[in-house]
MARLUM-496226 format. One line per 5 residues: number of its first residue (from 1); their letters; for each residue x, y, z of N, C-alpha, C. Coordinates in pm, whole numbers. Example, Ala and Ser with C-alpha at 12.3 -4.5 7.8 and 13.67 -1.06 7.14 Angstrom:
1 = AS = 1319 -569 780 1230 -450 780 1320 -330 780  1285 -225 708 1367 -106 714 1290 3 787
END
This chain:
1 = XXXXX = 12889 10263 7570 12787 10323 7647 12781 10471 7598  12655 10530 7567 12635 10670 7551 12636 10747 7690  12743 10836 7698 12755 10910 7825 12637 11015 7844  12613 11026 7968 12507 11122 8003 12583 11263 8027  12531 11374 7996 12594 11506 7998 12642 11532 8133
6 = XXXXX = 12748 11603 8148 12811 11630 8281 12716 11698 8374  12641 11816 8326 12561 11885 8422 12445 11816 8491  12417 11691 8420 12305 11614 8469 12328 11572 8627  12446 11536 8659 12480 11503 8797 12441 11611 8890  12474 11740 8863 12456 11850 8944 12303 11879 8946
11 = XXXXX = 12239 11865 8840 12092 11898 8836 12014 11799 8927  12047 11669 8905 11983 11569 8983 12012 11588 9135  12141 11603 9162 12193 11620 9303 12114 11737 9368  12100 11851 9304 12031 11970 9370 11885 11938 9386  11818 11868 9290 11677 11828 9295 11663 11738 9425
16 = XXXXX = 11757 11638 9437 11736 11551 9552 11748 11624 9690  11854 11706 9696 11874 11784 9820 11760 11870 9851  11694 11937 9747 11582 12018 9767 11457 11935 9813  11444 11819 9753 11333 11731 9803 11355 11684 9942  11475 11643 9967 11503 11590 10103 11480 11700 10213
21 = XXXXX = 11525 11818 10182 11515 11928 10276 11364 11964 10305  11292 11980 10197 11159 12032 10200 11064 11927 10263  11095 11794 10227 11010 11687 10286 11030 11665 10433  11153 11696 10483 11173 11692 10625 11121 11812 10702  11161 11927 10655 11133 12058 10725 11011 12126 10678
26 = XXXXX = 10960 12094 10562 10848 12158 10509 10873 12305 10467  10777 12374 10416 10790 12518 10378 10670 12587 10441  10693 12687 10523 10585 12755 10598 10610 12905 10584  10502 12974 10610 10498 13117 10608 10406 13175 10716  10391 13308 10723 10309 13373 10815 10212 13463 10746
31 = XXXXX = 10089 13471 10797 9994 13563 10750 9930 13624 10871  10003 13742 10918 9970 13793 11038 10011 13711 11151  9921 13667 11242 9948 13579 11350 9937 13434 11320  9891 13408 11199 9868 13270 11154 9973 13205 11077  10008 13079 11104 10111 13010 11033 10040 12947 10903
36 = XXXXX = 10109 12971 10787 10058 12922 10668 10150 12813 10614  10103 12699 10588 10163 12583 10533 10164 12582 10379  10283 12587 10321 10295 12582 10169 10328 12438 10130  10421 12374 10201 10457 12239 10176 10469 12165 10313  10409 12056 10325 10402 11982 10449 10535 11910 10474
41 = XXXXX = 10579 11910 10595 10699 11824 10635 10663 11714 10730  10771 11658 10794 10752 11555 10892 10663 11591 11007  10666 11714 11052 10583 11761 11161 10436 11758 11128  10404 11745 11005 10254 11735 10959 10196 11594 10954  10290 11498 10968 10238 11358 10978 10151 11333 11093
46 = XXXXX = 10036 11267 11064 9958 11216 11179 10012 11092 11229  10069 11090 11352 10128 10964 11404 10022 10875 11469  10046 10745 11460 9947 10650 11506 9931 10653 11660  9834 10583 11715 9815 10566 11857 9935 10510 11919  10005 10414 11861 10117 10355 11916 10231 10448 11939
51 = XXXXX = 10240 10552 11862 10354 10641 11869 10327 10773 11945  10208 10822 11920 10178 10955 11985 10055 10947 12076  9982 10835 12080 9858 10830 12160 9741 10879 12091  9625 10885 12155 9506 10927 12088 9385 10947 12192  9276 10921 12130 9149 10946 12203 9067 10812 12208
56 = XXXXX = 8994 10797 12316 8896 10679 12312 8769 10744 12363  8659 10728 12282 8524 10775 12306 8421 10677 12301  8321 10683 12388 8203 10588 12384 8088 10663 12346  8020 10632 12234 7901 10701 12183 7782 10622 12218  7668 10694 12240 7535 10622 12261 7428 10698 12192
61 = XXXXX = 7313 10642 12148 7205 10717 12099 7149 10826 12187  7128 10945 12131 7068 11054 12210 6921 11024 12255  6882 11088 12365 6746 11088 12424 6704 10949 12455  6802 10854 12493 6774 10731 12545 6705 10638 12446  6727 10659 12313 6663 10576 12207 6717 10433 12215
66 = XXXXX = 6626 10335 12193 6678 10195 12193 6710 10156 12040  6828 10148 12014 6868 10129 11869 6870 9984 11835  6832 9959 11712 6834 9822 11663 6973 9789 11616  7000 9654 11596 7133 9617 11540 7167 9683 11408  7070 9688 11324 7100 9757 11186 7130 9905 11208
71 = XXXXX = 7062 9970 11302 7094 10113 11319 7229 10134 11382  7272 10028 11473 7415 10035 11523 7516 10021 11413  7479 9927 11317 7572 9909 11195 7586 10031 11121  7472 10111 11103 7469 10233 11031 7563 10334 11106  7559 10340 11233 7652 10428 11310 7792 10395 11285
76 = XXXXX = 7827 10259 11285 7962 10214 11263 8000 10262 11123  7912 10245 11030 7951 10280 10888 7984 10427 10871  7909 10515 10933 7931 10655 10918 8056 10703 10992  8084 10637 11106 8215 10666 11171 8329 10615 11093  8311 10498 11033 8419 10449 10937 8446 10548 10832
81 = XXXXX = 8342 10593 10769 8349 10682 10654 8417 10816 10692  8375 10866 10807 8433 11000 10857 8585 10988 10882  8638 10875 10943 8767 10855 10978 8857 10836 10847  8802 10756 10762 8879 10721 10637 8883 10844 10547  8779 10931 10545 8782 11048 10467 8885 11145 10515
86 = XXXXX = 8922 11135 10638 9031 11220 10698 9178 11149 10682  9172 11033 10612 9290 10954 10590 9342 10900 10720  9259 10882 10819 9293 10815 10944 9272 10659 10926  9370 10587 10925 9356 10445 10909 9387 10357 11030  9464 10428 11124 9493 10369 11252 9381 10396 11351
91 = XXXXX = 9267 10321 11339 9157 10341 11436 9089 10208 11466  9014 10204 11573 8943 10088 11609 8801 10128 11648  8697 10048 11603 8557 10071 11635 8501 9939 11679  8441 9950 11802 8383 9827 11870 8230 9854 11901  8142 9805 11822 7997 9822 11856 7953 9732 11966
96 = XXXXX = 7873 9770 12052 7808 9690 12152 7657 9687 12130  7607 9586 12069 7465 9584 12019 7372 9570 12143  7421 9506 12245 7335 9479 12359 7301 9603 12441  7408 9691 12460 7389 9804 12547 7377 9937 12453  7369 9925 12319 7359 10036 12241 7477 10136 12261
101 = XXXXX = 7598 10090 12256 7709 10162 12272 7814 10137 12164  7895 10235 12128 8004 10207 12025 8122 10269 12077  8239 10203 12076 8358 10266 12128 8448 10290 12002  8510 10408 12013 8596 10440 11897 8732 10485 11951  8847 10440 11892 8984 10482 11929 9046 10542 11803
106 = XXXXX = 9103 10656 11807 9177 10709 11708 9286 10800 11745  9381 10831 11655 9506 10910 11703 9479 11059 11706  9566 11132 11765 9560 11275 11773 9588 11331 11631  9546 11445 11603 9581 11523 11474 9722 11567 11487  9787 11587 11365 9927 11619 11365 9955 11764 11428
111 = XXXXX = 9857 11848 11418 9872 11981 11472 9815 12005 11602  9786 11896 11671 9718 11900 11806 9826 11958 11905  9775 12063 11987 9859 12121 12083 9801 12101 12231  9678 12113 12249 9619 12107 12378 9590 11961 12425  9569 11869 12321 9538 11733 12349 9411 11725 12425
116 = XXXXX = 9306 11794 12375 9180 11802 12435 9084 11697 12373  9051 11585 12443 8976 11475 12368 8831 11536 12325  8779 11630 12408 8650 11683 12388 8646 11751 12244  8753 11828 12207 8754 11896 12087 8782 11789 11969  8860 11690 12005 8894 11592 11896 8773 11514 11850
121 = XXXXX = 8675 11487 11929 8563 11403 11894 8440 11483 11841  8446 11614 11850 8334 11692 11804 8295 11664 11661  8391 11668 11574 8360 11651 11424 8313 11511 11405  8377 11412 11478 8336 11272 11454 8199 11242 11506  8152 11311 11611 8013 11284 11668 7899 11358 11603
126 = XXXXX = 7947 11460 11524 7837 11541 11450 7740 11458 11363  7618 11495 11362 7517 11426 11285 7555 11422 11137  7551 11309 11074 7585 11297 10936 7468 11343 10846  7500 11393 10723 7397 11451 10645 7406 11376 10505  7307 11312 10467 7317 11238 10328 7231 11324 10235
131 = XXXXX = 7295 11345 10117 7218 11433 10019 7237 11375 9886  7135 11389 9795 7133 11351 9655 7143 11475 9566  7241 11489 9482 7259 11607 9398 7271 11573 9252  7228 11659 9172 7245 11649 9030 7391 11676 8976  7456 11579 8911 7594 11604 8872 7683 11544 8981
136 = XXXXX = 7802 11580 8966 7915 11528 9058 7987 11637 9130  7936 11768 9114 7995 11883 9182 7919 11909 9308  7994 11895 9429 7921 11924 9552 7874 12069 9561  7952 12162 9512 7929 12306 9540 7807 12359 9450  7816 12311 9324 7717 12367 9226 7601 12274 9203
141 = XXXXX = 7607 12152 9245 7495 12058 9202 7375 12086 9286  7263 12072 9220 7138 12103 9287 7096 11988 9379  7059 12011 9502 7014 11914 9594 6875 11867 9572  6857 11740 9538 6726 11682 9513 6660 11639 9633  6723 11572 9718 6662 11526 9846 6773 11494 9943
146 = XXXXX = 6732 11475 10071 6834 11441 10180 6798 11307 10237  6889 11262 10335 6877 11136 10385 6746 11108 10460  6688 11217 10510 6551 11196 10579 6439 11149 10486  6465 11157 10348 6370 11113 10261 6392 10969 10225  6501 10904 10269 6526 10766 10234 6476 10679 10352
151 = XXXXX = 6382 10595 10318 6320 10502 10418 6412 10394 10455  6488 10340 10346 6583 10236 10377 6663 10206 10243  6777 10153 10264 6860 10099 10146 6894 9952 10185  6889 9862 10078 6932 9723 10109 6973 9666 9978  7039 9548 9990 7099 9480 9884 7010 9372 9821
156 = XXXXX = 7019 9353 9699 6960 9237 9627 7042 9218 9501  6987 9140 9407 7048 9120 9283 6945 9107 9172  6986 9139 9049 6901 9127 8936 6965 9030 8837  6880 8971 8750 6936 8876 8661 6951 8955 8520  7084 8958 8474 7110 9030 8357 7061 8953 8230
161 = XXXXX = 6994 9020 8134 6936 8953 8020 7039 8909 7923  7152 8970 7911 7252 8937 7804 7326 8808 7843  7379 8807 7965 7461 8692 8009 7391 8590 8094  7283 8629 8151 7204 8541 8250 7273 8528 8382  7362 8616 8412 7438 8607 8544 7370 8707 8641
166 = XXXXX = 7393 8685 8766 7333 8770 8871 7424 8888 8896  7361 9004 8912 7432 9129 8938 7384 9190 9070  7479 9223 9160 7440 9274 9287 7400 9424 9270  7302 9471 9337 7258 9604 9334 7218 9659 9470  7206 9790 9487 7168 9858 9620 7034 9911 9586
171 = XXXXX = 6931 9863 9655 6794 9912 9634 6760 10033 9731  6685 10123 9687 6649 10240 9762 6506 10253 9766  6452 10286 9893 6311 10313 9905 6299 10454 9968  6206 10534 9908 6191 10672 9938 6055 10692 10020  6047 10794 10100 5907 10822 10162 5834 10897 10064
176 = XXXXX = 5713 10953 10096 5627 11012 10001 5686 11141 9944  5742 11221 10021 5808 11337 9965 5921 11309 9888  6009 11209 9927 6119 11162 9851 6093 11105 9725  5971 11034 9713 5928 10975 9583 5894 11076 9479  5818 11187 9526 5788 11286 9431 5912 11358 9377
181 = XXXXX = 6006 11394 9470 6129 11466 9437 6212 11381 9348  6229 11258 9380 6313 11174 9295 6253 11141 9163  6117 11136 9160 6056 11114 9030 6080 11239 8937  6063 11356 8987 6087 11474 8915 6227 11485 8861  6315 11458 8950 6462 11465 8919 6499 11365 8814
186 = XXXXX = 6460 11238 8820 6500 11133 8724 6428 11167 8587  6316 11216 8596 6247 11252 8466 6313 11369 8393  6370 11458 8470 6429 11570 8408 6580 11556 8378  6646 11457 8441 6789 11448 8416 6825 11299 8376  6737 11252 8278 6759 11118 8218 6897 11117 8146
191 = XXXXX = 6978 11018 8164 7109 11015 8107 7207 11083 8175  7184 11157 8281 7284 11234 8355 7307 11154 8489  7406 11211 8558 7435 11147 8691 7370 11211 8807  7328 11126 8900 7284 11183 9030 7374 11130 9131  7446 11216 9204 7552 11182 9293 7490 11173 9444
196 = XXXXX = 7559 11088 9519 7511 11068 9658 7627 11112 9742  7600 11196 9841 7699 11250 9923 7682 11232 10067  7783 11202 10142 7773 11204 10295 7857 11315 10345  7789 11416 10392 7861 11541 10423 7921 11586 10289  8047 11606 10277 8116 11650 10161 8196 11540 10085
201 = XXXXX = 8165 11425 10123 8235 11297 10066 8136 11236 9968  8193 11213 9841 8112 11148 9735 8113 11002 9772  7990 10945 9786 7968 10799 9808 7942 10716 9678  7860 10780 9590 7830 10700 9469 7785 10805 9369  7797 10771 9233 7743 10877 9124 7677 10789 9010
206 = XXXXX = 7568 10727 9037 7504 10648 8929 7442 10737 8826  7427 10682 8699 7361 10749 8596 7213 10704 8593  7128 10807 8552 6981 10781 8540 6941 10705 8417  6905 10581 8418 6862 10506 8295 6724 10542 8257  6636 10564 8353 6496 10592 8329 6434 10665 8445
211 = XXXXX = 6318 10722 8422 6254 10789 8537 6198 10691 8648  6218 10725 8757 6174 10638 8880 6062 10715 8949  5949 10666 8938 5830 10734 8988 5759 10662 9094  5791 10537 9134 5728 10460 9237 5786 10463 9370  5897 10546 9385 5976 10557 9508 6060 10433 9537
216 = XXXXX = 6081 10346 9439 6170 10242 9449 6274 10236 9331  6398 10254 9361 6506 10238 9264 6619 10158 9309  6718 10141 9214 6836 10066 9258 6953 10128 9182  7072 10108 9243 7196 10145 9187 7274 10030 9147  7311 10029 9014 7387 9926 8952 7536 9964 8955
221 = XXXXX = 7623 9863 8940 7761 9896 8937 7838 9763 8941  7968 9774 8940 8051 9647 8956 8062 9614 9106  7942 9573 9165 7939 9551 9307 7967 9408 9332  8032 9379 9444 8034 9242 9502 7930 9252 9622  7911 9136 9676 7808 9132 9785 7849 9220 9896
226 = XXXXX = 7972 9218 9926 8039 9299 10040 8025 9457 9999  8070 9484 9885 8070 9629 9858 7927 9685 9842  7833 9610 9792 7692 9650 9780 7642 9675 9926  7681 9586 10018 7633 9596 10163 7680 9714 10229  7817 9753 10198 7880 9859 10254 7815 9992 10206
231 = XXXXX = 7779 9994 10081 7713 10119 10029 7571 10136 10093  7504 10022 10106 7366 10034 10165 7379 10085 10312  7480 10033 10384 7500 10069 10519 7536 10215 10525  7613 10266 10433 7646 10409 10431 7534 10494 10408  7443 10455 10315 7325 10537 10281 7231 10537 10406
236 = XXXXX = 7217 10416 10460 7130 10420 10581 7182 10501 10693  7317 10510 10702 7373 10585 10810 7334 10735 10792  7315 10779 10675 7278 10925 10658 7122 10947 10702  7053 10838 10708 6908 10851 10736 6886 10807 10883  6985 10824 10973 6960 10777 11109 6869 10881 11173
241 = XXXXX = 6763 10813 11250 6663 10905 11323 6703 10965 11448  6827 10939 11477 6878 11001 11611 7024 11051 11591  7064 11137 11682 7196 11191 11686 7279 11116 11798  7404 11125 11808 7485 11058 11891 7527 11143 12007  7536 11096 12127 7598 11162 12239 7717 11095 12284
246 = XXXXX = 7809 11170 12348 7936 11113 12398 7914 11077 12541  7914 10951 12571 7886 10901 12708 8010 10920 12800  8129 10896 12729 8256 10900 12806 8365 10913 12711  8478 10977 12756 8601 10987 12665 8706 11001 12750  8826 10976 12703 8957 10983 12760 9071 10984 12663
251 = XXXXX = 9188 10990 12709 9311 10989 12630 9377 10851 12638  9448 10807 12536 9523 10683 12526 9673 10713 12521  9750 10668 12611 9895 10694 12607 9955 10614 12498  10068 10670 12437 10141 10582 12338 10219 10477 12402  10215 10356 12330 10282 10235 12376 10436 10251 12375
256 = XXXXX = 10484 10349 12300 10636 10361 12290 10689 10459 12392  10600 10549 12446 10650 10648 12538 10661 10785 12468  10679 10891 12546 10673 11021 12487 10790 11071 12411  10900 10994 12437 11029 11032 12370 11060 10934 12259  10963 10859 12215 10995 10761 12112 11036 10816 11974
261 = XXXXX = 10967 10927 11941 10989 10988 11815 11136 11045 11804  11168 11108 11912 11310 11166 11922 11413 11054 11910  11384 10938 11986 11482 10830 11975 11489 10770 11841  11374 10761 11769 11367 10708 11632 11450 10801 11540  11432 10930 11563 11501 11026 11474 11656 11020 11486
266 = XXXXX = 11701 11001 11606 11838 10989 11635 11900 10853 11578  11814 10752 11594 11860 10623 11540 11859 10627 11379  11772 10704 11316 11770 10711 11174 11894 10782 11128  11928 10889 11193 12056 10960 11155 12175 10875 11170  12182 10798 11279 12302 10713 11309 12302 10605 11196
271 = XXXXX = 12188 10554 11166 12187 10456 11054 12221 10509 10921  12185 10630 10889 12220 10686 10762 12380 10711 10758  12430 10758 10863 12579 10777 10876 12649 10639 10851  12607 10538 10916 12668 10403 10893 12653 10355 10754  12537 10378 10689 12523 10335 10554 12615 10412 10462
276 = XXXXX = 12632 10543 10481 12721 10622 10399 12860 10569 10416  12909 10544 10542 13045 10496 10562 13061 10362 10490  12969 10266 10514 12976 10144 10452 12982 10140 10300  12892 10220 10233 12885 10221 10086 13015 10283 10028  13069 10401 10095 13185 10462 10031 13303 10370 10052
281 = XXXXX = 13323 10304 10166 13436 10209 10187 13436 10104 10091  13317 10034 10073 13297 9925 10000 13303 9943 9846  13224 10064 9803 13202 10079 9660 13253 10218 9607  13315 10286 9696 13371 10420 9655 13280 10515 9589  13304 10551 9465 13224 10659 9405 13079 10603 9382
286 = XXXXX = 13060 10485 9326 12917 10437 9310 12850 10432 9448  12920 10394 9559 12859 10393 9687 12812 10530 9735  12895 10625 9707 12857 10775 9744 12729 10816 9664  12728 10785 9530 12611 10820 9445 12485 10739 9496  12504 10620 9536 12391 10539 9584 12339 10601 9714
291 = XXXXX = 12425 10657 9789 12371 10728 9913 12289 10845 9881  12332 10930 9783 12248 11036 9735 12116 10989 9690  12120 10882 9613 11986 10833 9553 11901 10783 9674  11964 10722 9777 11884 10690 9896 11816 10797 9966  11877 10915 9980 11826 11033 10028 11699 11071 9948
296 = XXXXX = 11715 11058 9817 11593 11085 9727 11478 10992 9746  11518 10864 9770 11410 10763 9797 11344 10798 9932  11418 10827 10033 11356 10856 10163 11267 10976 10148  11314 11084 10070 11237 11196 10055 11096 11180 9989  11097 11097 9884 10973 11058 9822 10876 10988 9914
301 = XXXXX = 10936 10884 9987 10850 10810 10089 10792 10897 10190  10870 10989 10244 10815 11090 10343 10704 11176 10284  10725 11224 10151 10625 11308 10090 10498 11235 10076  10500 11105 10052 10380 11035 10025 10301 11010 10161  10365 11035 10269 10305 11013 10403 10266 11140 10464
306 = XXXXX = 10340 11249 10446 10314 11382 10515 10200 11460 10455  10166 11433 10325 10072 11522 10255 10142 11619 10173  10276 11594 10139 10357 11695 10064 10289 11720 9935  10234 11615 9867 10164 11624 9743 10019 11631 9772  9942 11731 9714 9795 11756 9736 9719 11628 9705
311 = XXXXX = 9757 11542 9611 9693 11429 9572 9704 11314 9676  9807 11319 9756 9824 11226 9866 9811 11301 10006  9696 11289 10065 9673 11354 10188 9756 11298 10300  9773 11363 10410 9860 11324 10518 9812 11180 10563  9902 11085 10591 9889 10950 10626 9903 10927 10765
316 = XXXXX = 9826 10828 10828 9851 10789 10961 9970 10694 10967  10083 10739 11034 10205 10671 11038 10215 10587 11181  10221 10466 11159 10228 10363 11284 10364 10304 11282  10391 10222 11387 10509 10145 11398 10534 10048 11279  10434 9972 11252 10447 9893 11125 10464 9971 10996
321 = XXXXX = 10418 10092 10990 10440 10180 10877 10587 10214 10869  10639 10252 10982 10785 10282 10989 10876 10157 10953  10824 10041 10990 10895 9909 10953 10889 9894 10799  10780 9937 10730 10775 9918 10587 10868 10014 10524  10887 10139 10578 10983 10227 10519 11126 10172 10532
326 = XXXXX = 11159 10121 10657 11289 10066 10678 11321 9955 10580  11220 9867 10566 11237 9752 10468 11259 9801 10330  11188 9904 10280 11215 9953 10145 11342 10026 10131  11387 10089 10239 11521 10153 10236 11626 10039 10216  11607 9934 10294 11702 9820 10279 11713 9762 10136
331 = XXXXX = 11588 9762 10073 11583 9711 9932 11657 9812 9841  11646 9943 9876 11709 10039 9801 11859 10026 9808  11913 9995 9930 12054 9985 9946 12100 9854 9862  12019 9754 9883 12054 9628 9810 12060 9641 9660  11964 9724 9612 11958 9739 9456 12090 9814 9410
336 = XXXXX = 12137 9909 9493 12262 9975 9449 12381 9887 9474  12392 9801 9575 12489 9716 9605 12501 9612 9481  12385 9557 9427 12383 9472 9321 12453 9534 9201  12410 9662 9170 12471 9729 9057 12622 9756 9080  12660 9807 9193 12809 9829 9211 12882 9699 9205
341 = XXXXX = 12834 9592 9255 12909 9460 9242 12923 9422 9093  12823 9443 9019 12828 9403 8882 12933 9486 8806  12936 9626 8845 13035 9705 8780 13178 9664 8806  13192 9631 8946 13322 9585 8995 13366 9463 8921  13271 9362 8916 13316 9245 8834 13349 9273 8690
346 = XXXXX = 13280 9360 8631 13318 9394 8488 13459 9467 8488  13488 9550 8581 13612 9617 8581 13732 9522 8597  13713 9418 8679 13818 9320 8700 13842 9238 8580  13764 9248 8469 13800 9175 8352 13880 9252 8259  13909 9382 8292 13989 9462 8213 13921 9542 8095
351 = XXXXX = 13788 9550 8109 13726 9629 8000 13727 9774 8025  13680 9864 7939 13679 10002 7948 13585 10046 8053  13607 10163 8116 13509 10213 8223 13372 10228 8175  13355 10283 8055 13212 10313 8002 13151 10172 7973  13228 10076 7914 13163 9945 7893 13134 9869 8027
356 = XXXXX = 13210 9896 8126 13182 9823 8259 13055 9889 8315  13037 10012 8314 12923 10075 8374 12806 10034 8298  12808 10035 8161 12696 9993 8076 12660 9855 8109  12752 9761 8103 12718 9620 8129 12672 9587 8268  12737 9657 8365 12697 9650 8511 12560 9688 8535
361 = XXXXX = 12513 9802 8480 12377 9855 8510 12277 9762 8437  12307 9729 8308 12224 9648 8244 12201 9498 8314  12324 9445 8348 12318 9311 8413 12249 9300 8541  12245 9409 8620 12187 9404 8752 12036 9430 8747  11982 9489 8640 11847 9530 8634 11745 9423 8659
366 = XXXXX = 11767 9307 8592 11677 9192 8599 11657 9148 8744  11775 9132 8814 11757 9086 8961 11683 9192 9045  11716 9319 9023 11650 9421 9101 11504 9427 9064  11467 9417 8937 11329 9419 8906 11250 9303 8955  11305 9189 8944 11230 9076 9011 11205 9090 9149
371 = XXXXX = 11302 9119 9232 11288 9136 9372 11195 9241 9408  11195 9355 9345 11106 9470 9382 10959 9441 9341  10944 9377 9217 10806 9353 9178 10734 9252 9274  10818 9156 9320 10753 9062 9412 10706 9138 9533  10784 9223 9585 10750 9299 9715 10629 9386 9684
376 = XXXXX = 10624 9449 9562 10504 9533 9527 10378 9454 9522  10381 9338 9468 10262 9246 9467 10213 9216 9612  10303 9181 9698 10270 9148 9836 10211 9292 9898  10270 9397 9879 10227 9521 9940 10087 9575 9884  10061 9548 9757 9932 9576 9702 9828 9487 9756
381 = XXXXX = 9857 9367 9777 9759 9264 9843 9725 9314 9982  9831 9352 10065 9795 9400 10196 9713 9524 10205  9735 9614 10108 9657 9739 10102 9508 9702 10062  9493 9614 9969 9358 9586 9917 9277 9508 10026  9349 9419 10099 9276 9334 10196 9248 9412 10325
386 = XXXXX = 9349 9486 10375 9331 9556 10509 9317 9702 10501  9305 9759 10374 9287 9901 10359 9138 9945 10367  9123 10080 10376 8980 10124 10385 8890 10092 10263  8951 10055 10139 8873 10035 10028 8814 9891 10028  8877 9803 10105 8821 9670 10127 8794 9601 9983
391 = XXXXX = 8879 9625 9882 8848 9584 9745 8833 9421 9744  8916 9358 9820 8913 9210 9822 8834 9156 9930  8740 9232 9984 8658 9188 10094 8567 9073 10062  8533 9051 9932 8455 8938 9889 8522 8810 9920  8659 8811 9914 8739 8698 9931 8771 8670 10082
396 = XXXXX = 8826 8789 10132 8885 8769 10269 8789 8832 10379  8676 8889 10346 8591 8944 10446 8624 9087 10462  8531 9164 10518 8542 9307 10531 8625 9337 10667  8731 9411 10646 8819 9448 10757 8905 9566 10723  8922 9653 10826 9018 9771 10810 9118 9755 10929
401 = XXXXX = 9235 9703 10902 9338 9695 11009 9435 9794 10978  9439 9910 11046 9529 10022 11010 9678 9991 11016  9710 9906 11116 9854 9867 11141 9911 9793 11012  9834 9692 10965 9885 9615 10856 9875 9703 10720  9771 9789 10702 9760 9869 10592 9873 9970 10585
406 = XXXXX = 9911 10026 10703 10029 10120 10704 10147 10050 10658  10180 9928 10697 10299 9848 10654 10289 9841 10507  10182 9791 10447 10168 9772 10307 10194 9898 10226  10124 10011 10279 10129 10142 10214 10281 10198 10197  10344 10203 10312 10483 10260 10319 10576 10168 10234
411 = XXXXX = 10559 10039 10249 10640 9940 10174 10622 9971 10022  10505 9980 9977 10473 10010 9830 10533 10134 9787  10512 10248 9870 10569 10373 9830 10725 10370 9825  10776 10308 9923 10927 10300 9931 10980 10220 9816  10918 10115 9776 10973 10035 9653 10960 10111 9530
416 = XXXXX = 10846 10186 9512 10831 10267 9396 10941 10382 9384  10969 10445 9508 11068 10538 9513 11204 10486 9477  11223 10350 9517 11349 10287 9488 11376 10285 9331  11269 10247 9270 11275 10251 9120 11314 10384 9058  11249 10483 9118 11275 10621 9073 11417 10663 9102
421 = XXXXX = 11457 10643 9224 11594 10691 9263 11696 10594 9256  11684 10482 9312 11788 10380 9321 11822 10316 9192  11716 10314 9100 11742 10256 8962 11766 10370 8858  11672 10473 8868 11682 10584 8767 11787 10682 8792  11762 10755 8902 11847 10874 8933 11994 10829 8961
426 = XXXXX = 12017 10728 9033 12161 10684 9066 12235 10646 8934  12174 10580 8833 12231 10550 8708 12267 10674 8626  12180 10770 8632 12196 10896 8550 12319 10965 8615  12312 10976 8744 12438 11045 8807 12568 10974 8782  12565 10834 8793 12689 10760 8768 12742 10778 8625
431 = XXXXX = 12653 10769 8533 12700 10793 8390 12746 10938 8367  12691 11030 8447 12723 11172 8432 12862 11198 8486  12888 11145 8611 13027 11176 8676 13134 11104 8602  13108 10989 8537 13213 10916 8466 13257 10996 8342  13197 11098 8309 13244 11192 8200 13349 11287 8242
436 = XXXXX = 13370 11308 8370 13476 11408 8416 13607 11328 8416  13704 11393 8370 13839 11329 8349 13893 11288 8475  13893 11365 8576 13950 11329 8701 13884 11224 8784  13759 11180 8740 13679 11074 8793 13675 10957 8714  13767 10937 8620 13761 10823 8535 13871 10709 8574
441 = XXXXX = 13929 10730 8690 14015 10628 8741 13931 10507 8790  13964 10385 8743 13887 10266 8767 13882 10231 8916  13986 10277 8990 13981 10253 9131 13872 10312 9201  13825 10425 9154 13707 10496 9213 13583 10413 9202  13581 10322 9107 13460 10240 9082 13466 10090 9132
446 = XXXXX = 13584 10069 9206 13600 9937 9263 13697 9853 9174  13763 9908 9079 13863 9833 8990 13992 9817 9064  14076 9730 9006 14213 9701 9075 14308 9819 9035  14413 9835 9114 14517 9935 9101 14603 9890 8970  14633 9993 8892 14709 9980 8767 14847 9919 8813
451 = X = 14898 9826 8731 15043 9758 8742 15134 9860 8696
END
């Protein structure tokens, strides 16, 4: 086995400790009387309704308008879009088509202090604005027309000339003013993209194939029947002829109670202490290194939930989401146990320490890889079926179930973190410490005492 350089252990160890500390406590500063967040920690996680409680609001059309079922579907689509754009997946929406009412339940924000439901629903109830812009930059793109110029959007299909198959499309119909504006824009920007925005969220960015002068166009893409219908509903939502009023609202108490988070925190610390004790007693030095790697795995999982990385906004953490993290941590411990057991078996055959570490890590990889990949496949399916993207909705139907999505998301993140830390970092550290003379006693790795 080619030994890893001795300083590698200390470098990886310091990095893991830094990640663990910042992921839990975050990094904050002050700008006058205002708190500035540089790196988000656990306190920035948006906890689900079941853990922290939330808001329940009933919306109705303003001015006593009698809304149609399609208009109510548009309202539901825009509320869906607003919540998902804030990375809130633990929410419930119940439209009442008979009485023109729609009930929404969603969790409190992570920085909520006053727990005022009136403030929490203001942004959600604001009138949506649909806009068509040249290019894909919201700030600099020229606005061609707005949702008020769209008479309707609906789905259909066209017959492709090359393969003869049917292709789902989203049709657009514009009013007189919109027809002229869209004709001028498509004539002037042929071959370019015209993006569709809902407030500041990009909905679609089709390219202009030809000038559209009759007020009827369509958007092509890799649509399924469900995804085309969803885009049509979203576009129609921006063209709603009425605003929403809040008929009633209130707070929802967490199902776990107000001290649930503190109790879970203490339980986590106790569990970590037990894991450390177990791993050191059973596997000695490899067990201690496995525990360090486990801290790194937990740090990465927390980062992907708290919004530590700008590319991963803060995630709504629910009880099933916590269950996903716990399961992935268990798999991380299991991966290190498999490796430590293989090294121990090799040591009892009388081989050299370097050869035992090399054979043990190589021999355990296949079992670890198979088990983790299987879980990754399951987690991805859960995310695709029950997540906000609804990518597999054509097979399973359109649904966004935040509880199941949270479980799949945290499980996937945890298993990926296990590959990074439990398989990668732990083996680097183990090969590095084995280079120190005072740590080359086989008993430290599970070998038998010298005769």
